[in-house]
C-alpha positions as CSV (number, residue, x, y, z in Angstrom):
1,X,9.3,41.1,-3.7
2,X,11.1,40.0,-0.6
3,X,14.4,38.1,-1.3
4,X,14.2,34.5,-1.0
5,X,16.6,32.4,1.2
6,X,19.3,30.4,-0.7
7,X,17.8,27.2,-2.3
8,X,20.7,25.0,-0.9
9,X,19.7,25.9,2.7
10,X,16.1,25.5,1.9
11,X,16.7,22.0,0.2
12,X,18.7,21.2,3.3
13,X,15.8,22.2,5.6
14,X,13.2,20.2,3.5
15,X,15.1,16.9,3.5
16,X,16.1,17.2,7.2
17,X,12.3,18.0,8.1
18,X,11.1,15.2,6.1
19,X,13.4,12.5,7.3
20,X,13.7,14.0,10.9
21,X,17.4,13.1,10.8
22,X,20.3,15.3,9.6
23,X,22.6,12.1,8.9
24,X,19.8,10.7,6.6
25,X,19.3,14.1,4.9
26,X,23.1,14.3,4.4
27,X,23.0,10.9,2.8
28,X,20.0,11.7,0.3
29,X,21.8,15.0,-0.6
30,X,25.2,13.7,-1.2
31,X,26.7,16.1,1.6
32,X,28.1,15.7,5.2
33,X,26.1,16.0,8.2
34,X,28.0,19.1,9.3
35,X,27.2,20.8,5.8
36,X,23.4,20.1,6.3
37,X,23.7,21.4,9.8
38,X,25.3,24.5,8.5
39,X,22.7,25.1,5.8
40,X,19.9,24.9,8.2
41,X,21.8,27.2,10.8
42,X,22.2,29.8,7.9
43,X,18.2,29.5,7.5
44,X,17.5,29.8,10.8
45,X,19.9,32.8,11.3
46,X,18.3,34.5,8.3
47,X,14.7,34.0,9.7
48,X,15.7,34.8,13.5
49,X,13.9,31.7,14.5
50,X,14.7,28.0,15.2
51,X,13.2,25.6,12.7
52,X,14.2,22.6,14.7
53,X,14.2,21.4,18.5
54,X,17.8,19.6,18.9
55,X,17.4,16.7,21.2
56,X,20.1,14.1,22.2
57,X,20.5,11.6,19.1
58,X,17.6,13.4,17.0
59,X,16.0,16.5,15.9
60,X,12.4,17.3,15.5
61,X,10.5,20.5,13.9
62,X,10.0,23.5,16.1
63,X,6.6,25.0,15.9
64,X,8.0,27.6,13.3
65,X,9.3,24.4,11.4
66,X,5.9,22.8,11.5
67,X,4.2,26.0,10.1
68,X,6.8,26.3,7.1
69,X,7.5,22.6,6.3
70,X,4.2,21.7,4.4
71,X,4.5,24.7,1.9
72,X,8.2,23.8,1.3
73,X,7.6,20.4,0.7
74,X,4.7,21.0,-1.8
75,X,6.9,23.6,-3.4
76,X,9.5,21.0,-4.1
77,X,6.9,18.4,-5.1
78,X,5.5,20.9,-7.7
79,X,9.3,21.5,-8.9
80,X,9.7,17.7,-9.4
81,X,6.5,17.5,-11.3
82,X,7.4,20.2,-13.5
83,X,10.7,18.9,-14.6
84,X,9.4,15.2,-14.8
85,X,6.8,16.4,-17.1
86,X,9.6,17.6,-19.6
87,X,10.9,13.9,-20.1
88,X,9.1,11.7,-22.4
89,X,9.9,8.9,-20.3
90,X,7.7,10.3,-17.3
91,X,4.8,11.3,-19.6
92,X,4.6,7.8,-21.5
93,X,5.4,5.6,-18.5
94,X,2.7,4.9,-15.8
95,X,4.6,3.6,-12.7
96,X,2.4,1.6,-10.3
97,X,3.2,0.4,-6.7
98,X,0.7,-2.2,-5.5
99,X,0.2,-4.1,-2.2
100,X,1.7,-7.6,-3.0
101,X,-1.4,-9.9,-2.9
102,X,-3.7,-7.5,-4.8
103,X,-1.0,-6.7,-7.2
104,X,0.5,-10.3,-7.8
105,X,-3.1,-12.1,-7.8
106,X,-5.7,-9.7,-9.1
107,X,-3.9,-6.7,-10.8
108,X,-1.1,-8.5,-12.8
109,X,-3.8,-10.9,-14.5
110,X,-5.4,-7.8,-15.9
111,X,-3.0,-5.1,-16.5
112,X,-2.4,-6.3,-20.1
113,X,-6.0,-5.1,-20.8
114,X,-4.9,-1.5,-19.8
115,X,-2.0,-1.4,-21.9
116,X,-4.0,-2.8,-24.8
117,X,-6.4,0.0,-24.4
118,X,-3.8,2.7,-24.2
119,X,-0.6,1.5,-26.4
120,X,0.9,4.8,-26.2
121,X,1.4,4.2,-22.4
122,X,4.1,1.7,-21.0
123,X,3.3,0.5,-17.7
124,X,5.9,-0.4,-14.8
125,X,4.6,-2.2,-11.9
126,X,6.1,-3.1,-8.5
127,X,4.6,-5.0,-5.5
128,X,5.2,-3.9,-1.9
129,X,3.4,-3.6,1.2
130,X,5.4,-0.6,2.2
131,X,3.8,2.7,2.1
132,X,5.0,4.8,-0.9
133,X,6.7,8.2,-0.4
134,X,5.6,9.9,-3.5
135,X,8.2,12.7,-3.0
136,X,11.3,10.2,-3.0
137,X,10.3,8.0,-5.9
138,X,8.9,8.1,-9.4
139,X,5.9,6.3,-8.5
140,X,2.7,7.7,-10.1
141,X,0.1,5.6,-8.4
142,X,-0.2,3.3,-5.4
143,X,-2.7,0.7,-4.2
144,X,-2.3,0.5,-0.5
145,X,-4.0,-1.4,2.3
146,X,-5.2,0.7,5.2
147,X,-7.9,2.8,6.8
148,X,-7.5,5.9,4.6
149,X,-7.8,8.7,3.4
150,X,-4.4,10.3,3.5
151,X,-3.6,14.0,3.7
152,X,-2.2,15.5,0.5
153,X,-3.2,12.4,-1.6
154,X,-6.4,11.9,-3.6
155,X,-7.6,8.6,-2.1
156,X,-10.2,6.5,-4.0
157,X,-11.6,3.8,-2.0
158,X,-11.8,0.3,-3.9
159,X,-12.9,-2.4,-1.5
160,X,-12.9,-3.7,1.9
161,X,-10.3,-6.4,2.6
162,X,-12.3,-9.8,2.7
163,X,-10.8,-13.1,3.8
164,X,-12.0,-16.8,4.0
165,X,-10.2,-20.1,4.3
166,X,-9.0,-21.5,0.9
167,X,-7.6,-25.0,0.6
168,X,-6.8,-27.5,-2.3
169,X,-9.7,-29.8,-2.7
170,X,-7.9,-33.0,-1.8
171,X,-6.9,-31.5,1.6
172,X,-10.7,-30.9,2.2
173,X,-11.5,-34.3,1.1
174,X,-8.5,-36.1,3.1
175,X,-9.3,-34.3,6.4
176,X,-13.1,-34.8,6.2
177,X,-13.7,-31.0,6.5
178,X,-17.4,-30.5,6.7
179,X,-18.1,-27.6,9.1
180,X,-15.9,-24.5,10.1
181,X,-15.1,-26.1,13.5
182,X,-12.9,-28.9,11.6
183,X,-10.4,-26.2,10.7
184,X,-9.3,-26.1,14.3
185,X,-7.9,-29.5,14.0
186,X,-5.8,-29.4,10.7
187,X,-2.5,-27.5,9.5
188,X,-3.3,-23.8,9.0
189,X,-1.0,-21.2,7.7
190,X,-0.3,-18.5,10.1
191,X,-2.4,-20.2,12.6
192,X,-1.8,-17.3,15.3
193,X,-2.9,-14.7,13.0
194,X,-5.9,-12.5,14.4
195,X,-7.7,-13.1,11.1
196,X,-8.3,-16.8,11.9
197,X,-9.8,-15.8,15.2
198,X,-12.0,-13.2,13.7
199,X,-13.0,-15.5,10.9
200,X,-14.1,-18.2,13.2
201,X,-16.1,-15.9,15.3
202,X,-17.9,-14.7,12.0
203,X,-18.4,-18.4,11.5
204,X,-20.1,-19.1,14.8
205,X,-17.3,-21.0,16.2
206,X,-16.1,-20.5,19.8
207,X,-12.4,-20.6,19.9
208,X,-11.3,-20.8,23.4
209,X,-7.8,-19.4,24.2
210,X,-5.1,-21.8,23.5
211,X,-1.2,-22.0,23.6
212,X,0.2,-20.5,20.5
213,X,0.6,-23.2,17.6
214,X,3.6,-23.8,15.6
215,X,3.1,-22.8,12.1
216,X,4.8,-21.1,8.8
217,X,4.0,-17.6,8.2
218,X,4.3,-16.1,4.8
219,X,4.9,-12.8,3.3
220,X,1.8,-12.6,0.8
221,X,-1.1,-14.6,-0.6
222,X,1.1,-15.4,-3.4
223,X,3.3,-17.6,-1.5
224,X,0.2,-18.9,0.6
225,X,-1.4,-20.0,-2.8
226,X,1.5,-22.1,-3.8
227,X,1.6,-23.9,-0.2
228,X,-2.1,-24.5,-0.5
229,X,-2.0,-25.9,-3.9
230,X,0.6,-28.1,-3.0
231,X,-1.9,-29.6,-0.3
232,X,0.1,-28.2,2.7
233,X,-2.8,-26.9,4.6
234,X,-5.4,-24.0,4.8
235,X,-4.7,-20.5,4.4
236,X,-6.7,-17.3,5.2
237,X,-7.0,-15.4,1.9
238,X,-9.1,-13.0,-0.2
239,X,-11.3,-15.3,-2.6
240,X,-12.1,-12.3,-4.8
241,X,-8.2,-12.4,-6.0
242,X,-8.5,-16.1,-6.7
243,X,-11.6,-16.6,-8.8
244,X,-9.6,-18.3,-11.5
245,X,-8.0,-20.9,-9.2
246,X,-11.3,-21.3,-7.4
247,X,-13.0,-21.7,-10.9
248,X,-10.5,-24.3,-12.2
249,X,-10.4,-26.4,-9.0
250,X,-7.0,-25.8,-8.0
251,X,-8.5,-24.2,-4.8
252,X,-11.6,-24.4,-3.0
253,X,-13.5,-22.1,-0.3
254,X,-15.2,-24.6,1.7
255,X,-17.4,-22.4,3.6
256,X,-19.4,-19.0,2.3
257,X,-18.6,-17.1,5.3
258,X,-16.3,-14.0,5.0
259,X,-14.5,-11.9,7.3
260,X,-14.7,-8.2,6.4
261,X,-11.8,-6.2,7.8
262,X,-12.0,-2.5,8.7
263,X,-9.0,-1.9,6.4
264,X,-9.6,-1.6,2.6
265,X,-7.8,-1.2,-0.6
266,X,-7.3,2.5,-1.9
267,X,-5.9,4.0,-4.9
268,X,-3.8,6.9,-4.2
269,X,-1.6,9.6,-5.8
270,X,-0.6,13.2,-4.9
271,X,-3.6,15.7,-5.1
272,X,-1.5,18.0,-7.2
273,X,-1.5,15.2,-10.1
274,X,-5.0,15.3,-10.4
275,X,-5.8,15.6,-14.3
276,X,-2.7,14.0,-15.4
277,X,-3.7,11.9,-18.5
278,X,-2.0,8.5,-17.5
279,X,-3.3,8.7,-14.0
280,X,-6.8,9.6,-14.9
281,X,-7.1,6.8,-17.3
282,X,-5.7,4.4,-15.0
283,X,-8.1,5.4,-12.4
284,X,-10.9,5.0,-14.9
285,X,-9.9,1.8,-16.0
286,X,-9.3,0.2,-12.5
287,X,-12.9,1.2,-11.4
288,X,-14.4,-0.3,-14.5
289,X,-12.4,-3.6,-13.9
290,X,-13.6,-3.7,-10.5
291,X,-17.1,-3.1,-11.4
292,X,-16.9,-6.5,-13.3
293,X,-16.3,-8.3,-10.0
294,X,-18.9,-6.1,-7.9
295,X,-21.3,-9.3,-8.1
296,X,-19.1,-11.4,-6.0
297,X,-19.1,-9.4,-2.8
298,X,-22.0,-7.9,-0.8
299,X,-22.6,-4.2,-1.6
300,X,-21.6,-2.9,1.7
301,X,-18.1,-4.3,1.2
302,X,-17.5,-1.9,-1.7
303,X,-18.1,1.0,0.7
304,X,-15.5,2.2,3.3
305,X,-16.9,1.4,6.9
306,X,-18.8,4.0,8.6
């Protein structure tokens, strides 16, 4: 069996290749940049080939580096999983990362049902719109917004992103909003967002080009819901996420028109974790919960755009 290169050198290569930066790799590994560079040079000398192309201020993988990196990264991911499985904390805790609006408005209101169904599993959930790096975190599954699917991940399509104006009933009454064009003259959150223009087109409203309006832009629908319920204005939101507020009358959807974006919500996790019990149970549970809401959207919006 051929003798393998030193693990320290391979680890330095994997980190530098993934981050495309020797300084950041050094920070991740607790080494100096010079030490990382030395380890990579040792590996290159052993192979007799350059793994990186050094350019001013940055490095990028050479053709040889591009060939070997996927296998090296997969090997480290497999080792990570093997050691993680030894700890009961990793086995018994499901760590979820979800895009903020879906996680805060829809999933957090239902996740307790999952824990009741599987009392032997604890759940940790964080919300962020950033893409998760599964190799650099302990996240088991992520719910992300995008076009998908993603290489190296099992990607389950959940639904298309759908949007419509939502407001407080008092705001609708106060401003006598009776048809979609009336929304052009009232306070709208994030008025320059392209979603507004797309929705107006879907609603059959011509929107001539106009100078950018001043307005407030918030990070998520959670913040927009607070502003809307306080009567501040109208926000472009996802009605499916706010069914309880719509049913209670805290918010209203004045028009039935929905804008369906090309992007959708996906459940993703690493392909090499297919079959892990906590991941499979959550996947099954999530699809079952979404099925309860299937009647709220046209069937085509539960399928990825062709």
